[in-house]
C-alpha positions as CSV (number, residue, x, y, z in Angstrom):
1,M,-7.2,-34.9,6.0
2,P,-10.1,-34.6,8.5
3,V,-13.6,-34.9,7.1
4,S,-15.6,-31.7,7.1
5,E,-18.5,-31.5,9.5
6,L,-20.5,-29.2,7.1
7,D,-23.3,-30.7,4.9
8,T,-22.8,-31.2,1.2
9,D,-24.8,-28.1,0.1
10,T,-22.8,-25.8,2.4
11,Q,-19.6,-27.2,1.2
12,K,-20.7,-26.6,-2.4
13,L,-21.3,-23.0,-1.6
14,L,-17.8,-22.6,-0.1
15,H,-16.2,-24.5,-2.9
16,S,-17.9,-22.3,-5.4
17,A,-16.7,-19.2,-3.5
18,A,-13.1,-20.5,-3.5
19,L,-13.3,-21.2,-7.2
20,N,-14.4,-17.6,-7.9
21,I,-11.5,-16.3,-5.8
22,K,-9.1,-18.6,-7.7
23,V,-10.3,-17.0,-11.0
24,L,-9.5,-13.6,-9.6
25,L,-6.1,-14.8,-8.3
26,E,-5.1,-16.1,-11.8
27,H,-6.2,-12.8,-13.3
28,V,-4.0,-10.8,-10.8
29,V,-1.0,-13.0,-11.4
30,K,-1.1,-12.2,-15.1
31,F,-1.8,-8.5,-14.7
32,E,1.2,-6.3,-15.7
33,G,-0.3,-2.8,-15.4
34,L,-2.4,-0.7,-17.7
35,D,-0.8,0.6,-20.8
36,T,-2.9,3.7,-21.0
37,N,-1.6,6.7,-19.1
38,T,-4.7,7.3,-17.1
39,E,-4.8,9.4,-14.0
40,F,-3.9,7.4,-10.9
41,S,-3.4,8.4,-7.3
42,E,-1.4,6.1,-5.1
43,T,-2.8,7.9,-2.0
44,A,-6.4,7.3,-3.1
45,F,-5.6,3.8,-4.1
46,K,-4.1,3.0,-0.7
47,T,-7.2,4.4,1.1
48,T,-9.6,2.4,-1.1
49,I,-7.6,-0.8,-0.6
50,K,-7.4,-0.3,3.1
51,D,-11.2,0.1,3.3
52,L,-11.8,-3.0,1.1
53,A,-9.4,-5.1,3.2
54,A,-11.2,-4.1,6.4
55,A,-14.6,-5.0,4.9
56,I,-13.3,-8.4,3.6
57,D,-11.7,-9.1,6.9
58,K,-15.0,-8.6,8.7
59,E,-17.0,-10.8,6.3
60,V,-14.4,-13.6,6.4
61,T,-14.5,-13.5,10.3
62,Y,-18.3,-13.9,10.2
63,L,-17.8,-16.8,7.7
64,I,-15.5,-18.6,10.1
65,I,-18.0,-18.3,12.9
66,A,-20.8,-19.5,10.6
67,C,-18.8,-22.6,9.6
68,K,-18.0,-23.7,13.1
69,P,-20.3,-26.1,14.8
70,P,-23.2,-25.7,14.9
71,A,-22.8,-24.5,11.3
72,R,-25.3,-22.0,10.0
73,K,-26.0,-22.6,6.3
74,I,-28.1,-19.5,5.9
75,D,-25.3,-17.3,7.1
76,V,-22.8,-19.0,4.7
77,E,-25.3,-18.4,1.8
78,T,-25.3,-14.7,2.7
79,L,-21.6,-14.3,3.3
80,C,-20.1,-16.1,0.3
81,P,-21.5,-13.6,-2.3
82,K,-20.3,-10.7,-0.1
83,I,-16.8,-12.1,0.2
84,N,-16.7,-12.7,-3.6
85,A,-17.9,-9.2,-4.2
86,G,-15.3,-7.7,-1.9
87,F,-12.5,-9.5,-3.6
88,F,-13.9,-8.6,-7.0
89,Q,-13.9,-4.9,-6.0
90,L,-10.3,-5.4,-4.7
91,V,-9.1,-6.8,-8.1
92,R,-10.9,-4.1,-10.0
93,Q,-8.9,-1.5,-8.0
94,V,-5.7,-3.4,-8.8
95,E,-6.6,-3.4,-12.5
96,R,-6.5,0.5,-12.4
97,V,-2.8,0.6,-11.6
98,P,-0.9,1.8,-14.7
99,K,2.6,0.7,-15.7
100,T,3.7,4.3,-15.2
101,A,3.2,3.8,-11.5
102,G,6.4,1.8,-11.5
103,R,7.3,-1.9,-11.9
104,T,8.3,-2.4,-8.3
105,Y,5.2,-0.7,-7.0
106,L,3.0,-2.9,-9.2
107,Q,4.8,-6.0,-8.0
108,A,4.3,-5.0,-4.4
109,V,0.5,-4.4,-5.0
110,R,0.2,-7.7,-6.9
111,K,2.1,-9.7,-4.2
112,A,-0.1,-8.3,-1.4
113,T,-3.3,-9.0,-3.4
114,C,-2.2,-12.5,-4.4
115,Q,-1.3,-13.4,-0.8
116,S,-4.7,-12.3,0.4
117,L,-6.5,-14.3,-2.3
118,V,-4.4,-17.4,-1.7
119,A,-5.0,-17.1,2.1
120,A,-8.7,-16.9,1.5
121,I,-8.8,-20.0,-0.6
122,A,-6.6,-21.8,2.0
123,L,-9.0,-20.8,4.7
124,I,-12.1,-22.0,2.8
125,N,-10.3,-25.3,2.1
126,T,-10.1,-26.0,5.8
127,F,-13.9,-26.3,5.9
128,I,-14.5,-28.5,2.8
129,D,-13.5,-32.0,1.6
130,D,-13.1,-31.1,-2.1
131,E,-10.3,-28.6,-1.7
132,V,-9.6,-26.0,-4.5
133,A,-6.1,-26.5,-5.8
134,I,-3.9,-23.5,-6.5
135,E,-1.5,-23.6,-9.5
136,Q,2.2,-23.2,-8.6
137,S,2.4,-20.4,-11.2
138,S,0.0,-18.4,-9.0
139,M,2.5,-18.7,-6.1
140,A,5.4,-17.2,-8.0
141,D,5.5,-14.0,-5.9
142,M,5.0,-15.8,-2.6
143,A,7.5,-17.3,-0.3
144,F,5.2,-19.9,1.3
145,M,1.7,-21.4,1.2
146,P,-0.2,-19.4,3.8
147,R,-2.6,-21.2,6.1
148,S,-5.9,-20.0,7.5
149,G,-4.4,-18.6,10.7
150,V,-2.5,-15.9,8.8
151,F,-5.4,-14.6,6.7
152,W,-5.8,-11.5,8.8
153,E,-2.1,-10.8,8.4
154,H,-2.5,-10.7,4.6
155,C,-5.5,-8.4,4.9
156,K,-3.3,-6.1,7.1
157,A,-0.6,-6.3,4.4
158,L,-3.1,-5.1,1.8
159,S,-3.6,-1.9,3.9
160,Q,0.1,-1.4,4.1
161,V,1.0,-1.5,0.3
162,P,3.8,1.0,-0.4
163,A,2.8,4.6,-0.8
164,N,4.5,4.9,-4.2
165,N,7.2,3.3,-6.4
166,R,10.0,5.1,-4.4
167,T,8.8,3.5,-1.2
168,A,8.4,0.1,-2.9
169,V,11.9,0.3,-4.3
170,A,13.3,1.3,-0.9
171,L,11.7,-1.6,0.8
172,E,12.8,-4.1,-1.8
173,W,16.3,-2.6,-1.8
174,T,16.7,-3.1,1.9
175,S,15.3,-6.7,1.8
176,A,17.1,-8.0,-1.3
177,I,20.3,-5.9,-1.3
178,G,21.0,-4.2,1.9
179,N,20.3,-7.1,4.2
180,L,22.1,-9.6,1.9
181,L,25.3,-7.5,1.7
182,K,25.3,-7.0,5.5
183,D,25.0,-10.8,6.1
184,V,27.6,-11.7,3.5
185,L,30.1,-9.3,5.0
186,S,29.4,-10.7,8.5
187,E,29.8,-14.3,7.4
188,L,32.9,-13.6,5.3
189,G,34.6,-11.7,8.1
190,E,34.0,-14.6,10.5
191,S,35.2,-17.2,8.0
192,L,38.4,-15.2,7.3
193,D,39.1,-14.8,11.1
194,D,38.7,-18.5,11.6
195,A,41.0,-19.2,8.6
196,K,43.6,-16.8,10.0
197,D,43.4,-18.3,13.4
198,N,43.9,-21.8,11.9
199,K,46.8,-20.6,9.8
200,E,48.6,-19.2,12.9
201,S,47.9,-22.3,15.0
202,C,48.9,-24.9,12.4
203,G,52.4,-25.2,13.7
204,D,51.2,-26.1,17.2
205,V,48.6,-28.7,16.1
206,S,49.4,-32.3,15.4
207,E,48.4,-33.9,12.1
208,D,46.0,-36.2,14.0
209,S,44.0,-33.3,15.3
210,M,43.9,-31.2,12.1
211,D,40.3,-32.4,11.4
212,E,39.2,-30.3,14.4
213,F,40.4,-27.2,12.6
214,D,38.4,-27.1,9.3
215,P,37.4,-23.5,8.6
216,D,35.1,-22.7,5.7
217,I,37.9,-20.9,3.9
218,P,41.3,-22.7,3.6
219,A,44.1,-20.8,5.3
220,D,46.0,-20.3,2.0
221,R,43.1,-18.2,0.7
222,V,43.1,-15.6,3.4
223,E,45.0,-13.0,1.4
224,K,42.7,-13.4,-1.6
225,G,39.7,-13.4,0.8
226,Q,40.8,-10.1,2.3
227,E,41.0,-8.6,-1.2
228,I,37.5,-9.9,-1.9
229,E,36.2,-8.6,1.5
230,K,37.4,-5.0,0.5
231,L,35.4,-5.3,-2.8
232,V,32.3,-6.5,-0.9
233,Q,32.7,-3.6,1.5
234,L,32.9,-1.2,-1.4
235,T,29.8,-2.8,-2.9
236,K,27.9,-2.3,0.4
237,H,29.2,1.3,0.7
238,I,28.0,2.1,-2.9
239,C,24.6,0.4,-2.3
240,D,24.1,2.2,1.0
241,K,24.9,5.5,-0.6
242,I,22.4,4.8,-3.4
243,A,19.7,3.8,-0.9
244,L,20.1,7.2,0.8
245,R,21.0,9.7,-2.0
246,C,19.2,8.2,-5.0
247,I,16.2,6.4,-3.6
248,R,15.3,8.0,-0.3
249,D,16.2,11.5,-1.5
250,C,14.4,11.2,-4.8
251,T,11.8,14.0,-4.7
252,E,10.6,13.8,-8.3
253,L,8.3,11.0,-9.2
254,D,7.6,11.6,-12.8
255,E,7.8,8.8,-15.3
256,E,11.5,9.1,-16.0
257,H,12.4,9.0,-12.3
258,I,10.1,6.1,-11.6
259,I,11.8,4.1,-14.4
260,W,15.2,5.1,-13.0
261,L,14.3,3.8,-9.6
262,D,13.2,0.5,-11.1
263,R,16.4,0.2,-13.1
264,L,18.5,1.0,-10.0
265,L,16.8,-1.8,-8.1
266,E,17.3,-4.2,-11.0
267,Q,21.0,-3.3,-11.4
268,G,21.5,-3.4,-7.6
269,K,20.2,-6.9,-7.5
270,L,22.7,-7.9,-10.2
271,A,25.5,-6.6,-8.0
272,A,24.2,-8.4,-5.0
273,H,24.1,-11.6,-6.9
274,G,27.6,-10.9,-8.1
275,V,28.7,-10.7,-4.5
276,D,27.3,-14.1,-3.8
277,D,29.0,-15.5,-6.9
278,L,32.3,-13.9,-5.9
279,T,32.4,-15.0,-2.3
280,A,31.4,-18.5,-3.3
281,T,34.7,-19.0,-5.1
282,L,36.5,-18.8,-1.7
283,Y,34.6,-21.9,-0.5
284,S,35.0,-23.8,-3.8
285,E,36.9,-27.0,-4.0
286,D,37.8,-26.3,-7.6
287,S,41.5,-26.1,-8.2
288,S,41.0,-23.0,-10.4
289,W,39.2,-21.1,-7.7
290,K,41.7,-18.2,-7.8
291,K,41.1,-17.7,-11.6
292,N,37.4,-18.0,-11.0
293,A,37.6,-15.4,-8.2
294,D,39.4,-12.9,-10.6
295,V,36.7,-13.5,-13.2
296,E,33.9,-12.9,-10.7
297,S,35.7,-9.8,-9.3
298,G,35.8,-8.4,-12.8
299,K,32.1,-9.1,-13.3
300,L,31.2,-7.4,-10.0
301,R,33.3,-4.3,-10.7
302,H,31.6,-4.0,-14.1
303,Q,28.2,-4.4,-12.5
304,L,29.1,-1.7,-9.9
305,A,30.4,0.6,-12.6
306,E,27.1,0.3,-14.4
307,L,25.2,0.8,-11.2
308,V,27.1,4.0,-10.4
309,T,26.7,5.3,-13.9
310,L,23.0,4.7,-13.6
311,A,22.9,6.5,-10.2
312,I,24.6,9.5,-11.7
313,T,21.7,10.0,-14.1
314,F,19.4,11.8,-11.6
315,V,21.4,12.0,-8.3
316,D,21.5,15.5,-6.7
317,D,24.4,17.6,-8.0
318,K,25.9,17.8,-4.5
319,H,26.6,14.1,-4.5
320,L,27.7,13.9,-8.1
321,A,31.4,14.2,-7.4
322,W,31.4,11.2,-5.1
323,F,29.8,9.0,-7.6
324,E,32.0,10.3,-10.4
325,K,35.1,9.5,-8.4
326,C,33.8,6.1,-7.5
327,R,33.1,5.3,-11.1
328,K,36.6,6.3,-12.2
329,Q,38.2,4.1,-9.5
330,L,36.1,1.2,-10.6
331,D,37.0,1.7,-14.3
332,M,40.7,1.8,-13.4
333,A,40.5,-1.3,-11.3
334,Q,38.6,-3.1,-14.0
335,V,41.3,-2.4,-16.6
336,E,44.0,-3.7,-14.2
337,L,42.0,-6.8,-13.3
338,T,41.3,-7.5,-17.0
339,E,45.1,-7.5,-17.6
340,V,45.6,-10.0,-14.7
341,V,42.9,-12.4,-16.0
342,R,44.4,-12.3,-19.5
């Protein structure tokens, strides 16, 4: 690690500022929303957060300039308290978010805030020798350890927190469910095509060259793979329908609907994970792969049935018939599959 060019007193100021930000970070990580049902406006919150992020951005930019050679200690002394005060005000706003705003919305706000706080600490660490360490528990909602160069991106993210829980659920649904199912279907389709091609060409290929034809899915599993592919397609169809008719078209954002949206996301993620577990059986070297595939198919159909049942709770009446029909088909398939597994 390169040695800082700043004098000891200036580094102490920066170290102290980073420690204060760390305290705020640890507080935000533990915050789970206010229990009291106080008045809260997502629109007003978004405006306030955007203004605070812009102010913090400006002060941090000045701090970077002040820390570069020739460093200006007097400016650092002025800017550190301003930056700490900005982040303190930011965290105070986050502390106003009630649980009734929605679990997914709160997670999005907390994640954006934590990323900004961590990025600020990482930035300050680039100017001091005695770096402020960040606990791994504080990184739970973050995919990576941000460096100083992306601090401004995190400030920008603060100003782009979701408008409400419906928006937060829609964004997370696309990221964690929609995109995953799309990728799984694409990869599964390619693997099955390769396996079918290999099966058809086996008669023309010598035993010595068989190593060149080694698809991800063995040729003798193509039929089962196509059955699984249909179930994954059904899963994607159901999830796409829920994204449109239950999440996007949700016009009521009272407490019951907010909880419903959070539960839809939670159940949707279970189904997405179920798809991963099911398709993994096709690539398994376990001799009981087919039995495992039937078990995982049963689990996925059960998860889908629960997801559809949950969707029916508040979906618009004009879409109710489709979901009811889908649920009956899943229930019938589940009974048949249970008999096969037994």
